[in-house]
N, CA, C and O atoms as a printed pandas DataFrame, in Angstrom:
     atom_number atom_name residue_name chain_id  residue_number  x_coord  y_coord  z_coord
0              1         N          MET        A               1   16.751   48.648  -40.574
1              2        CA          MET        A               1   16.704   47.227  -40.207
2              3         C          MET        A               1   16.360   46.409  -39.213
3              4         O          MET        A               1   16.635   46.610  -38.030
4              5         N          GLU        A               2   15.522   45.111  -39.813
5              6        CA          GLU        A               2   14.513   44.258  -39.068
6              7         C          GLU        A               2   14.923   43.835  -38.069
7              8         O          GLU        A               2   16.072   43.394  -38.106
8              9         N          LYS        A               3   14.471   43.807  -37.281
9             10        CA          LYS        A               3   14.845   42.805  -35.654
10            11         C          LYS        A               3   14.712   41.625  -36.347
11            12         O          LYS        A               3   14.114   41.120  -37.297
12            13         N          GLU        A               4   15.884   41.288  -35.086
13            14        CA          GLU        A               4   15.807   39.412  -35.549
14            15         C          GLU        A               4   14.390   39.208  -34.633
15            16         O          GLU        A               4   14.252   39.816  -33.571
16            17         N          ARG        A               5   13.449   38.372  -35.110
17            18        CA          ARG        A               5   12.167   37.944  -34.287
18            19         C          ARG        A               5   12.372   36.388  -34.035
19            20         O          ARG        A               5   11.327   35.849  -33.667
20            21         N          VAL        A               6   13.382   35.597  -34.135
21            22        CA          VAL        A               6   13.955   34.361  -33.174
22            23         C          VAL        A               6   14.969   34.056  -32.989
23            24         O          VAL        A               6   15.732   33.574  -33.827
24            25         N          LYS        A               7   15.172   34.245  -31.991
25            26        CA          LYS        A               7   16.719   34.315  -30.955
26            27         C          LYS        A               7   17.035   33.636  -30.046
27            28         O          LYS        A               7   16.062   33.188  -29.440
28            29         N          PHE        A               8   18.011   33.341  -29.654
29            30        CA          PHE        A               8   18.149   32.854  -28.165
30            31         C          PHE        A               8   18.534   33.942  -27.662
31            32         O          PHE        A               8   19.144   34.799  -28.302
32            33         N          VAL        A               9   18.162   34.047  -26.235
33            34        CA          VAL        A               9   18.925   34.988  -25.390
34            35         C          VAL        A               9   19.461   34.345  -24.169
35            36         O          VAL        A               9   19.236   33.143  -24.035
36            37         N          ASN        A              10   20.389   35.201  -22.924
37            38        CA          ASN        A              10   20.493   34.474  -22.144
38            39         C          ASN        A              10   20.057   35.054  -20.974
39            40         O          ASN        A              10   20.352   36.240  -20.823
40            41         N          HIS        A              11   19.383   34.465  -20.050
41            42        CA          HIS        A              11   18.874   35.521  -18.687
42            43         C          HIS        A              11   19.313   34.256  -17.331
43            44         O          HIS        A              11   18.926   33.108  -17.112
44            45         N          ARG        A              12   20.334   35.217  -16.618
45            46        CA          ARG        A              12   20.753   34.197  -15.337
46            47         C          ARG        A              12   21.201   32.760  -15.863
47            48         O          ARG        A              12   20.838   31.636  -15.517
48            49         N          SER        A              13   22.176   33.218  -16.881
49            50        CA          SER        A              13   22.800   31.808  -17.260
50            51         C          SER        A              13   22.019   30.901  -18.041
51            52         O          SER        A              13   22.696   30.370  -18.921
52            53         N          ARG        A              14   21.360   30.705  -18.027
53            54        CA          ARG        A              14   20.068   29.900  -18.859
54            55         C          ARG        A              14   19.554   30.153  -20.214
55            56         O          ARG        A              14   18.786   31.115  -20.219
56            57         N          LYS        A              15   19.717   29.628  -21.317
57            58        CA          LYS        A              15   19.446   29.995  -22.405
58            59         C          LYS        A              15   18.255   29.704  -22.713
59            60         O          LYS        A              15   17.704   28.658  -22.369
60            61         N          ILE        A              16   17.489   31.019  -23.710
61            62        CA          ILE        A              16   16.184   31.129  -24.119
62            63         C          ILE        A              16   15.454   31.480  -25.402
63            64         O          ILE        A              16   15.305   32.632  -25.807
64            65         N          LEU        A              17   14.981   30.303  -26.052
65            66        CA          LEU        A              17   14.414   30.961  -27.503
66            67         C          LEU        A              17   13.039   31.785  -27.191
67            68         O          LEU        A              17   11.970   31.486  -26.659
68            69         N          VAL        A              18   13.571   32.944  -27.769
69            70        CA          VAL        A              18   12.245   34.008  -27.961
70            71         C          VAL        A              18   11.908   34.222  -29.021
71            72         O          VAL        A              18   12.721   34.562  -29.880
72            73         N          LEU        A              19   10.374   34.060  -29.317
73            74        CA          LEU        A              19    9.758   34.035  -30.657
74            75         C          LEU        A              19    9.052   35.800  -30.545
75            76         O          LEU        A              19    8.292   36.330  -29.735
76            77         N          ASP        A              20    9.696   36.255  -31.683
77            78        CA          ASP        A              20    8.875   37.836  -31.314
78            79         C          ASP        A              20    7.955   37.867  -32.786
79            80         O          ASP        A              20    8.139   37.911  -34.003
80            81         N          LEU        A              21    6.991   37.821  -31.920
81            82        CA          LEU        A              21    5.647   38.205  -33.252
82            83         C          LEU        A              21    5.199   39.636  -32.801
83            84         O          LEU        A              21    4.355   40.232  -33.470
84            85         N          SER        A              22    5.571   40.019  -32.037
85            86        CA          SER        A              22    4.969   41.635  -31.637
86            87         C          SER        A              22    5.096   42.537  -32.549
87            88         O          SER        A              22    6.141   42.914  -33.081
88            89         N          ASP        A              23    3.425   43.089  -32.842
89            90        CA          ASP        A              23    3.349   43.936  -34.114
90            91         C          ASP        A              23    3.437   43.526  -35.456
91            92         O          ASP        A              23    3.695   44.300  -36.378
92            93         N          GLY        A              24    3.209   42.211  -35.593
93            94        CA          GLY        A              24    3.314   41.583  -36.837
94            95         C          GLY        A              24    1.816   41.190  -37.295
95            96         O          GLY        A              24    0.788   41.072  -36.628
96            97         N          ASN        A              25    2.041   41.047  -38.530
97            98        CA          ASN        A              25    0.865   40.882  -39.566
98            99         C          ASN        A              25    0.869   39.138  -39.826
99           100         O          ASN        A              25    1.855   38.494  -39.467
100          101         N          VAL        A              26   -0.102   38.575  -40.360
101          102        CA          VAL        A              26   -0.185   37.296  -40.340
102          103         C          VAL        A              26    1.250   36.712  -41.539
103          104         O          VAL        A              26    1.868   35.650  -41.481
104          105         N          ASP        A              27    1.354   37.431  -42.166
105          106        CA          ASP        A              27    2.933   37.051  -43.004
106          107         C          ASP        A              27    3.982   36.850  -41.982
107          108         O          ASP        A              27    4.580   35.810  -41.703
108          109         N          ASP        A              28    4.124   38.310  -41.355
109          110        CA          ASP        A              28    5.241   37.823  -39.927
110          111         C          ASP        A              28    5.241   37.153  -39.242
111          112         O          ASP        A              28    6.252   36.699  -38.706
112          113         N          ILE        A              29    3.603   36.709  -38.903
113          114        CA          ILE        A              29    3.753   35.124  -38.053
114          115         C          ILE        A              29    4.005   34.281  -38.377
115          116         O          ILE        A              29    4.861   33.673  -37.735
116          117         N          ALA        A              30    3.411   33.640  -39.646
117          118        CA          ALA        A              30    4.120   32.558  -40.308
118          119         C          ALA        A              30    5.579   32.706  -40.311
119          120         O          ALA        A              30    6.091   31.711  -39.797
120          121         N          LYS        A              31    6.728   33.863  -40.826
121          122        CA          LYS        A              31    7.224   33.397  -41.304
122          123         C          LYS        A              31    8.427   33.347  -39.487
123          124         O          LYS        A              31    9.378   32.566  -39.474
124          125         N          VAL        A              32    8.223   33.985  -38.584
125          126        CA          VAL        A              32    8.578   33.704  -37.228
126          127         C          VAL        A              32    8.236   32.002  -37.109
127          128         O          VAL        A              32    9.083   31.113  -37.199
128          129         N          ILE        A              33    7.300   31.882  -36.966
129          130        CA          ILE        A              33    6.510   30.118  -36.533
130          131         C          ILE        A              33    7.609   29.046  -37.454
131          132         O          ILE        A              33    8.316   28.107  -37.086
132          133         N          ASP        A              34    7.348   29.744  -38.946
133          134        CA          ASP        A              34    7.993   28.615  -39.825
134          135         C          ASP        A              34    9.827   28.664  -39.313
135          136         O          ASP        A              34   10.624   27.742  -39.490
136          137         N          ARG        A              35   10.122   29.982  -38.676
137          138        CA          ARG        A              35   11.661   29.497  -38.474
138          139         C          ARG        A              35   12.131   29.245  -37.397
139          140         O          ARG        A              35   13.325   28.992  -37.237
140          141         N          GLY        A              36   11.009   29.281  -36.194
141          142        CA          GLY        A              36   11.199   29.122  -34.834
142          143         C          GLY        A              36   11.177   27.284  -35.096
143          144         O          GLY        A              36   12.164   26.590  -34.851
144          145         N          SER        A              37   10.332   26.922  -35.439
145          146        CA          SER        A              37    9.926   25.466  -35.437
146          147         C          SER        A              37   10.953   24.627  -36.022
147          148         O          SER        A              37   11.016   23.437  -35.711
148          149         N          ALA        A              38   12.098   25.365  -37.184
149          150        CA          ALA        A              38   13.023   24.749  -37.460
150          151         C          ALA        A              38   14.102   24.691  -36.674
151          152         O          ALA        A              38   15.040   23.968  -37.011
152          153         N          ILE        A              39   14.143   25.269  -35.763
153          154        CA          ILE        A              39   15.174   25.505  -34.378
154          155         C          ILE        A              39   14.706   24.419  -33.738
155          156         O          ILE        A              39   15.336   23.364  -33.664
156          157         N          ILE        A              40   13.372   24.653  -33.151
157          158        CA          ILE        A              40   12.597   23.967  -32.149
158          159         C          ILE        A              40   12.695   22.442  -32.646
159          160         O          ILE        A              40   12.504   21.523  -31.849
160          161         N          LYS        A              41   13.028   22.190  -34.125
161          162        CA          LYS        A              41   12.905   20.454  -34.179
162          163         C          LYS        A              41   13.900   19.745  -34.059
163          164         O          LYS        A              41   13.944   18.522  -33.928
164          165         N          GLN        A              42   15.352   21.039  -34.127
165          166        CA          GLN        A              42   16.688   20.722  -34.053
166          167         C          GLN        A              42   16.927   20.090  -32.311
167          168         O          GLN        A              42   17.567   19.050  -32.157
168          169         N          ALA        A              43   16.636   20.467  -31.700
169          170        CA          ALA        A              43   16.407   19.990  -29.946
170          171         C          ALA        A              43   16.290   18.544  -29.996
171          172         O          ALA        A              43   15.747   17.787  -30.801
172          173         N          LYS        A              44   17.172   18.296  -28.550
173          174        CA          LYS        A              44   16.566   17.103  -28.243
174          175         C          LYS        A              44   15.377   17.399  -27.394
175          176         O          LYS        A              44   15.024   18.460  -26.879
176          177         N          PRO        A              45   14.809   16.135  -27.369
177          178        CA          PRO        A              45   13.285   16.112  -26.478
178          179         C          PRO        A              45   13.478   17.014  -25.053
179          180         O          PRO        A              45   14.480   17.065  -24.340
180          181         N          LYS        A              46   12.194   17.697  -24.882
181          182        CA          LYS        A              46   12.209   18.486  -23.713
182          183         C          LYS        A              46   13.798   19.352  -22.927
183          184         O          LYS        A              46   14.318   19.436  -21.815
184          185         N          SER        A              47   13.996   19.736  -24.012
185          186        CA          SER        A              47   15.227   20.670  -23.816
186          187         C          SER        A              47   15.232   21.581  -23.522
187          188         O          SER        A              47   16.076   21.855  -22.669
188          189         N          LEU        A              48   14.281   22.727  -24.018
189          190        CA          LEU        A              48   14.354   24.089  -24.225
190          191         C          LEU        A              48   13.308   24.738  -23.810
191          192         O          LEU        A              48   12.312   24.122  -23.431
192          193         N          VAL        A              49   13.367   26.103  -23.813
193          194        CA          VAL        A              49   12.283   26.718  -22.706
194          195         C          VAL        A              49   12.138   27.772  -23.723
195          196         O          VAL        A              49   13.108   28.168  -24.370
196          197         N          THR        A              50   10.900   28.252  -23.884
197          198        CA          THR        A              50   10.395   29.230  -24.995
198          199         C          THR        A              50    9.857   30.558  -24.132
199          200         O          THR        A              50    9.458   30.606  -22.969
200          201         N          LEU        A              51   10.006   31.744  -25.247
201          202        CA          LEU        A              51    9.258   32.952  -24.750
202          203         C          LEU        A              51    8.707   33.422  -25.800
203          204         O          LEU        A              51    9.504   33.661  -26.707
204          205         N          THR        A              52    7.163   33.738  -26.102
205          206        CA          THR        A              52    6.649   34.325  -27.569
206          207         C          THR        A              52    6.433   35.397  -27.095
207          208         O          THR        A              52    5.968   35.526  -25.962
208          209         N          ASP        A              53    6.772   36.519  -27.982
209          210        CA          ASP        A              53    5.644   37.778  -27.615
210          211         C          ASP        A              53    4.652   38.188  -28.461
211          212         O          ASP        A              53    5.022   38.404  -29.615
212          213         N          VAL        A              54    3.308   38.384  -28.173
213          214        CA          VAL        A              54    2.627   38.390  -28.981
214          215         C          VAL        A              54    1.866   40.090  -28.787
215          216         O          VAL        A              54    0.676   40.403  -28.760
216          217         N          THR        A              55    2.478   40.509  -28.733
217          218        CA          THR        A              55    2.007   41.747  -28.249
218          219         C          THR        A              55    1.930   42.964  -29.400
219          220         O          THR        A              55    2.894   43.574  -29.864
220          221         N          ASN        A              56    0.635   43.130  -29.701
221          222        CA          ASN        A              56   -0.167   44.022  -30.815
222          223         C          ASN        A              56   -0.001   43.023  -32.221
223          224         O          ASN        A              56    0.644   43.353  -33.216
224          225         N          ILE        A              57   -0.501   42.148  -32.106
225          226        CA          ILE        A              57   -0.170   41.173  -33.302
226          227         C          ILE        A              57   -1.907   40.770  -33.739
227          228         O          ILE        A              57   -2.861   40.417  -33.046
228          229         N          VAL        A              58   -1.762   40.995  -35.073
229          230        CA          VAL        A              58   -2.826   41.145  -36.195
230          231         C          VAL        A              58   -3.406   39.196  -36.144
231          232         O          VAL        A              58   -2.688   38.196  -36.165
232          233         N          ILE        A              59   -4.943   39.300  -36.075
233          234        CA          ILE        A              59   -4.720   37.640  -35.703
234          235         C          ILE        A              59   -5.940   37.722  -37.228
235          236         O          ILE        A              59   -6.653   38.567  -37.770
236          237         N          ARG        A              60   -5.534   36.085  -37.425
237          238        CA          ARG        A              60   -6.767   36.014  -38.419
238          239         C          ARG        A              60   -6.730   34.578  -38.258
239          240         O          ARG        A              60   -5.756   33.937  -37.864
240          241         N          SER        A              61   -8.278   33.948  -38.711
241          242        CA          SER        A              61   -8.123   32.450  -38.620
242          243         C          SER        A              61   -6.948   31.746  -39.387
243          244         O          SER        A              61   -6.339   30.880  -38.759
244          245         N          MET        A              62   -6.594   31.997  -40.567
245          246        CA          MET        A              62   -4.872   31.273  -41.087
246          247         C          MET        A              62   -4.237   31.363  -39.321
247          248         O          MET        A              62   -4.016   30.484  -38.487
248          249         N          SER        A              63   -4.107   32.779  -39.297
249          250        CA          SER        A              63   -2.623   32.658  -38.675
250          251         C          SER        A              63   -2.837   32.229  -37.323
251          252         O          SER        A              63   -1.716   32.200  -36.815
252          253         N          THR        A              64   -3.860   31.812  -36.311
253          254        CA          THR        A              64   -4.556   31.256  -35.356
254          255         C          THR        A              64   -3.720   29.400  -35.717
255          256         O          THR        A              64   -2.639   28.966  -35.319
256          257         N          GLN        A              65   -4.709   28.774  -36.530
257          258        CA          GLN        A              65   -4.438   27.858  -37.176
258          259         C          GLN        A              65   -2.990   27.302  -37.527
259          260         O          GLN        A              65   -2.683   26.113  -37.609
260          261         N          HIS        A              66   -2.290   28.233  -37.688
261          262        CA          HIS        A              66   -0.627   27.866  -37.918
262          263         C          HIS        A              66   -0.068   28.117  -36.420
263          264         O          HIS        A              66    0.915   27.515  -35.989
264          265         N          MET        A              67   -0.860   29.148  -35.611
265          266        CA          MET        A              67   -0.417   28.797  -34.544
266          267         C          MET        A              67   -0.489   27.940  -33.534
267          268         O          MET        A              67    0.327   28.049  -32.618
268          269         N          VAL        A              68   -1.281   27.126  -33.512
269          270        CA          VAL        A              68   -1.916   25.541  -33.056
270          271         C          VAL        A              68   -1.029   24.501  -33.789
271          272         O          VAL        A              68   -0.645   23.542  -33.119
272          273         N          GLU        A              69   -0.747   24.564  -34.786
273          274        CA          GLU        A              69    0.073   23.095  -35.217
274          275         C          GLU        A              69    1.361   23.703  -34.865
275          276         O          GLU        A              69    2.163   22.801  -34.621
276          277         N          PHE        A              70    2.022   25.169  -34.706
277          278        CA          PHE        A              70    3.119   24.723  -34.123
278          279         C          PHE        A              70    3.209   24.521  -33.137
279          280         O          PHE        A              70    3.967   23.636  -32.740
280          281         N          VAL        A              71    2.556   25.175  -32.417
281          282        CA          VAL        A              71    2.395   24.730  -30.558
282          283         C          VAL        A              71    2.468   23.035  -30.606
283          284         O          VAL        A              71    3.114   22.351  -29.812
284          285         N          ARG        A              72    1.488   22.426  -31.948
285          286        CA          ARG        A              72    1.344   20.673  -31.190
286          287         C          ARG        A              72    2.599   20.196  -31.462
287          288         O          ARG        A              72    3.196   19.381  -30.758
288          289         N          SER        A              73    3.102   20.803  -32.700
289          290        CA          SER        A              73    4.490   19.866  -33.306
290          291         C          SER        A              73    5.867   19.800  -32.339
291          292         O          SER        A              73    6.770   18.989  -32.136
292          293         N          ASN        A              74    5.444   21.282  -31.814
293          294        CA          ASN        A              74    7.048   21.506  -30.763
294          295         C          ASN        A              74    6.812   21.176  -29.516
295          296         O          ASN        A              74    7.540   21.616  -28.626
296          297         N          LYS        A              75    5.480   20.131  -29.173
297          298        CA          LYS        A              75    5.252   20.096  -28.070
298          299         C          LYS        A              75    6.344   19.008  -27.499
299          300         O          LYS        A              75    6.738   19.075  -26.334
300          301         N          PRO        A              76    6.929   17.718  -28.673
301          302        CA          PRO        A              76    7.927   17.263  -27.786
302          303         C          PRO        A              76    9.410   18.182  -27.090
303          304         O          PRO        A              76    9.701   17.929  -25.921
304          305         N          PHE        A              77   10.025   18.917  -27.645
305          306        CA          PHE        A              77   11.247   19.692  -27.686
306          307         C          PHE        A              77   11.015   20.544  -26.446
307          308         O          PHE        A              77   11.967   20.729  -25.688
308          309         N          VAL        A              78    9.935   21.029  -26.203
309          310        CA          VAL        A              78    9.868   22.410  -25.004
310          311         C          VAL        A              78    9.635   21.491  -23.770
311          312         O          VAL        A              78    8.942   20.474  -23.742
312          313         N          LYS        A              79   10.450   22.125  -22.610
313          314        CA          LYS        A              79    9.780   22.039  -21.394
314          315         C          LYS        A              79    9.132   22.754  -20.769
315          316         O          LYS        A              79    8.563   22.260  -19.795
316          317         N          ALA        A              80    8.940   24.218  -21.059
317          318        CA          ALA        A              80    8.414   25.204  -20.389
318          319         C          ALA        A              80    8.373   26.070  -21.701
319          320         O          ALA        A              80    9.185   26.200  -22.617
320          321         N          ALA        A              81    7.232   26.574  -21.478
321          322        CA          ALA        A              81    6.949   27.772  -22.573
322          323         C          ALA        A              81    5.983   29.086  -21.901
323          324         O          ALA        A              81    4.874   28.854  -21.419
324          325         N          ALA        A              82    6.453   30.190  -21.937
325          326        CA          ALA        A              82    5.936   31.549  -21.447
326          327         C          ALA        A              82    5.580   32.481  -22.899
327          328         O          ALA        A              82    6.229   32.614  -23.937
328          329         N          ILE        A              83    4.189   33.076  -22.443
329          330        CA          ILE        A              83    3.935   34.228  -23.793
330          331         C          ILE        A              83    3.660   35.665  -22.638
331          332         O          ILE        A              83    3.451   35.608  -21.427
332          333         N          VAL        A              84    3.718   36.432  -23.196
333          334        CA          VAL        A              84    3.734   37.593  -22.794
334          335         C          VAL        A              84    3.050   38.933  -23.835
335          336         O          VAL        A              84    3.543   39.006  -24.961
336          337         N          GLY        A              85    2.321   39.613  -23.593
337          338        CA          GLY        A              85    1.536   40.837  -24.599
338          339         C          GLY        A              85   -0.087   40.228  -24.998
339          340         O          GLY        A              85   -0.756   40.829  -25.839
340          341         N          LEU        A              86   -0.534   39.187  -24.416
341          342        CA          LEU        A              86   -2.092   38.871  -24.464
342          343         C          LEU        A              86   -2.857   40.296  -24.229
343          344         O          LEU        A              86   -2.697   41.355  -23.621
344          345         N          ASN        A              87   -3.983   39.515  -25.277
345          346        CA          ASN        A              87   -4.726   40.993  -24.976
346          347         C          ASN        A              87   -6.354   40.184  -24.943
347          348         O          ASN        A              87   -6.215   38.977  -25.143
348          349         N          GLY        A              88   -7.359   40.466  -24.801
349          350        CA          GLY        A              88   -8.515   39.638  -24.464
350          351         C          GLY        A              88   -9.006   38.840  -25.979
351          352         O          GLY        A              88  -10.066   38.214  -25.948
352          353         N          LEU        A              89   -8.340   38.878  -27.065
353          354        CA          LEU        A              89   -8.663   37.979  -28.164
354          355         C          LEU        A              89   -7.727   36.926  -27.916
355          356         O          LEU        A              89   -8.037   35.737  -27.836
356          357         N          THR        A              90   -6.246   37.525  -27.763
357          358        CA          THR        A              90   -5.514   36.716  -27.571
358          359         C          THR        A              90   -5.612   35.506  -26.238
359          360         O          THR        A              90   -5.486   34.285  -26.337
360          361         N          LYS        A              91   -5.796   36.077  -25.386
361          362        CA          LYS        A              91   -5.976   35.207  -23.781
362          363         C          LYS        A              91   -7.005   34.233  -24.444
363          364         O          LYS        A              91   -6.848   33.026  -24.257
364          365         N          SER        A              92   -8.139   34.718  -25.272
365          366        CA          SER        A              92   -8.796   33.089  -25.562
366          367         C          SER        A              92   -8.404   32.254  -26.208
367          368         O          SER        A              92   -8.805   31.099  -26.064
368          369         N          ILE        A              93   -7.197   32.719  -27.415
369          370        CA          ILE        A              93   -6.518   31.675  -28.288
370          371         C          ILE        A              93   -6.108   30.984  -27.695
371          372         O          ILE        A              93   -6.362   29.794  -27.882
372          373         N          LEU        A              94   -5.170   31.451  -26.567
373          374        CA          LEU        A              94   -4.292   30.823  -25.829
374          375         C          LEU        A              94   -4.802   29.587  -24.718
375          376         O          LEU        A              94   -4.433   28.415  -24.654
376          377         N          SER        A              95   -5.894   30.416  -23.797
377          378        CA          SER        A              95   -6.659   29.065  -23.732
378          379         C          SER        A              95   -7.385   27.763  -24.292
379          380         O          SER        A              95   -7.627   26.769  -23.607
380          381         N          MET        A              96   -7.774   27.952  -25.977
381          382        CA          MET        A              96   -7.984   27.280  -26.691
382          383         C          MET        A              96   -6.860   26.593  -27.372
383          384         O          MET        A              96   -7.231   25.760  -28.200
384          385         N          THR        A              97   -5.970   26.691  -27.275
385          386        CA          THR        A              97   -4.543   26.414  -27.647
386          387         C          THR        A              97   -3.854   25.416  -26.863
387          388         O          THR        A              97   -3.224   24.436  -27.261
388          389         N          ASN        A              98   -4.084   25.838  -25.622
389          390        CA          ASN        A              98   -3.679   24.773  -24.444
390          391         C          ASN        A              98   -4.431   23.756  -24.638
391          392         O          ASN        A              98   -3.956   22.629  -24.776
392          393         N          LEU        A              99   -5.787   24.021  -24.678
393          394        CA          LEU        A              99   -6.423   22.877  -24.530
394          395         C          LEU        A              99   -6.600   21.813  -26.019
395          396         O          LEU        A              99   -6.709   20.591  -26.119
396          397         N          VAL        A             100   -6.582   22.396  -26.566
397          398        CA          VAL        A             100   -6.910   21.691  -27.706
398          399         C          VAL        A             100   -5.241   20.793  -28.232
399          400         O          VAL        A             100   -5.270   19.866  -29.041
400          401         N          THR        A             101   -4.347   21.135  -27.800
401          402        CA          THR        A             101   -2.704   20.381  -27.859
402          403         C          THR        A             101   -2.029   19.974  -26.732
403          404         O          THR        A             101   -0.885   19.522  -26.759
404          405         N          GLY        A             102   -2.877   20.159  -25.473
405          406        CA          GLY        A             102   -2.135   19.518  -24.113
406          407         C          GLY        A             102   -1.067   20.221  -23.604
407          408         O          GLY        A             102   -0.380   19.891  -22.637
408          409         N          ARG        A             103   -0.941   21.302  -24.357
409          410        CA          ARG        A             103    0.113   21.820  -23.075
410          411         C          ARG        A             103   -0.310   22.747  -22.654
411          412         O          ARG        A             103   -1.469   23.086  -22.896
412          413         N          ASN        A             104    0.505   23.441  -21.894
413          414        CA          ASN        A             104    0.253   24.789  -20.562
414          415         C          ASN        A             104    1.337   25.775  -21.015
415          416         O          ASN        A             104    2.404   25.865  -20.408
416          417         N          ILE        A             105    1.042   26.511  -22.088
417          418        CA          ILE        A             105    2.271   27.566  -21.774
418          419         C          ILE        A             105    1.100   28.590  -21.052
419          420         O          ILE        A             105   -0.128   28.688  -21.056
420          421         N          LYS        A             106    2.427   29.385  -20.347
421          422        CA          LYS        A             106    2.295   30.146  -19.185
422          423         C          LYS        A             106    1.879   31.620  -19.346
423          424         O          LYS        A             106    2.936   32.172  -19.651
424          425         N          PRO        A             107    0.970   32.500  -19.308
425          426        CA          PRO        A             107    0.809   33.767  -19.636
426          427         C          PRO        A             107    1.635   35.088  -18.731
427          428         O          PRO        A             107    1.395   34.821  -17.553
428          429         N          PHE        A             108    2.175   35.901  -18.761
429          430        CA          PHE        A             108    3.269   36.782  -18.042
430          431         C          PHE        A             108    2.611   38.388  -18.859
431          432         O          PHE        A             108    2.040   38.547  -19.938
432          433         N          ASP        A             109    2.964   39.257  -17.905
433          434        CA          ASP        A             109    2.607   40.432  -18.374
434          435         C          ASP        A             109    3.872   40.799  -18.704
435          436         O          ASP        A             109    3.873   41.382  -19.789
436          437         N          THR        A             110    5.061   40.688  -18.165
437          438        CA          THR        A             110    6.359   41.403  -18.830
438          439         C          THR        A             110    6.962   40.036  -18.992
439          440         O          THR        A             110    6.718   39.006  -18.364
440          441         N          ARG        A             111    8.030   40.317  -20.238
441          442        CA          ARG        A             111    9.078   39.378  -20.461
442          443         C          ARG        A             111    9.990   39.097  -19.309
443          444         O          ARG        A             111   10.670   38.071  -19.282
444          445         N          GLU        A             112   10.016   40.024  -18.323
445          446        CA          GLU        A             112   11.234   39.772  -16.984
446          447         C          GLU        A             112   10.473   38.331  -16.543
447          448         O          GLU        A             112   10.983   37.212  -16.595
448          449         N          GLN        A             113    9.325   38.617  -16.165
449          450        CA          GLN        A             113    9.063   37.552  -15.354
450          451         C          GLN        A             113    8.713   36.427  -15.884
451          452         O          GLN        A             113    8.494   35.421  -15.210
452          453         N          ALA        A             114    8.599   36.494  -17.492
453          454        CA          ALA        A             114    8.171   35.299  -17.890
454          455         C          ALA        A             114    9.819   34.587  -17.711
455          456         O          ALA        A             114   10.024   33.457  -17.269
456          457         N          PHE        A             115   10.876   35.551  -18.168
457          458        CA          PHE        A             115   12.213   34.929  -18.133
458          459         C          PHE        A             115   12.435   34.419  -16.635
459          460         O          PHE        A             115   13.087   33.381  -16.528
460          461         N          ASP        A             116   12.038   34.939  -15.632
461          462        CA          ASP        A             116   12.648   34.428  -14.085
462          463         C          ASP        A             116   11.588   33.180  -14.013
463          464         O          ASP        A             116   11.967   32.249  -13.303
464          465         N          TRP        A             117   10.131   33.010  -14.739
465          466        CA          TRP        A             117    9.485   31.741  -14.654
466          467         C          TRP        A             117   10.157   30.573  -15.564
467          468         O          TRP        A             117   10.358   29.461  -15.075
468          469         N          LEU        A             118   10.416   30.807  -16.597
469          470        CA          LEU        A             118   11.359   30.165  -17.361
470          471         C          LEU        A             118   12.735   29.233  -16.846
471          472         O          LEU        A             118   13.034   28.049  -16.995
472          473         N          VAL        A             119   13.386   30.368  -16.184
473          474        CA          VAL        A             119   14.701   29.728  -15.468
474          475         C          VAL        A             119   14.312   29.007  -14.487
475          476         O          VAL        A             119   15.027   28.022  -14.302
476          477         N          SER        A             120   13.567   29.110  -13.885
477          478        CA          SER        A             120   13.196   27.882  -12.713
478          479         C          SER        A             120   12.832   26.936  -13.142
479          480         O          SER        A             120   12.989   25.919  -12.467
480          481         N          ASN        A             121   12.122   26.835  -14.578
481          482        CA          ASN        A             121   11.622   25.592  -15.153
482          483         C          ASN        A             121   12.716   24.963  -16.372
483          484         O          ASN        A             121   12.526   24.085  -17.214
484          485         N          ASP        A             122   14.060   25.899  -16.045
485          486        CA          ASP        A             122   15.001   24.984  -17.054
486          487         C          ASP        A             122   16.041   24.357  -16.187
487          488         O          ASP        A             122   17.191   24.794  -16.144
488          489         N          LYS        A             123   15.556   23.148  -15.372
489          490        CA          LYS        A             123   16.614   23.047  -14.364
490          491         C          LYS        A             123   16.791   21.149  -14.590
491          492         O          LYS        A             123   15.886   20.496  -15.109
492          493         N          PRO        A             124   17.682   20.714  -14.254
493          494        CA          PRO        A             124   17.843   19.302  -14.799
494          495         C          PRO        A             124   16.394   18.298  -14.092
495          496         O          PRO        A             124   15.952   18.503  -12.962
496          497         N          ASN        A             125   15.953   17.444  -14.860
497          498        CA          ASN        A             125   14.970   16.950  -14.461
498          499         C          ASN        A             125   13.690   17.824  -13.713
499          500         O          ASN        A             125   12.868   17.268  -12.985
500          501         N          ALA        A             126   13.677   19.066  -13.978
501          502        CA          ALA        A             126   12.569   20.003  -14.361
502          503         C          ALA        A             126   11.062   19.598  -14.206
503          504         O          ALA        A             126   10.174   20.388  -14.528
């Protein structure tokens, strides 16, 4: 059974949208981004916190472009965003994505660290 790659999880009584791109190829990445985008765009402005897992993903220029557009388009709806699973190439892509989109997606080594940081940033008027 294929795992659910876009889902809400509760961490310390806070709701976090998880976008699981781990072990994904270009087609997987596109599906997750499209599904995540549909959910995010239904949210109120600055109401979501998100965690994206990019562990072992296959990067191609097409998937990079798709990710940048996704990050840019969901900016109005996301209060705080974290990412896990970065390696040398994906760290560079994150830096470029943050630069061109004006976002500040925070990298973490583990999901637990990311969840804790997201919860600390998911407070009223945070």
